[in-house]
C-alpha positions, 0 to 999 in steps of 0.5 A: 550724153548718158553715163557709161552703163555697168550692169552691176549698177542697181537695176531700174524698176521691173515691169511685170507682164504676160504674153497675150492669150492669143500668143501663149501656148498654155497658161501665159507665164509671168515676165519681168523686164528691167530695161537698163538702156534705151536710145533712138526713141526705143529702137535700141533697148538693153536690159534684164529679162526674167520669165517663169516656165511657159511658151509663146509664139513669136513673130519678129518683123523684118526690122527686129533683131535680138541678141541675148545671153542666158545668165540662169535657167534654160530656154528653147527656141523653135522655128516653123520648120521644127528646128530647135536650139536650147540655151543655158547659163553662159550661152548666147544667141541671136533671134534674127529679123523675120523669125517666126516660131516658139519661145519656150522657157524650160526652167525659170530663165534670167537673161540679158538682152539687146533688142534692135527694132527698126521700121 
């Protein structure tokens, strides 16, 4: 059994990446991910995520859901119909399974996430 996780504990090593060029809108922004917890062979993932300003297309499959809370910065998520929602410090949201749209980082963002990824 894993010990209780406290997000004030030191973060694990950060993984740096950028979105694929085919999904990026403009220059692909640098992303930093520190996965703090994973279970069920990766079907459940929780951690910290940071990203510089930029935008990309996202398409969640029917088994992927994400809950997030913005710690600092600002982001906007826009669906294919043009409906936009912005999130800033202290605000939380859910990207539901099957969502297709764009994810825009307006100001360097730091967020906590919980991703459920079922086939």
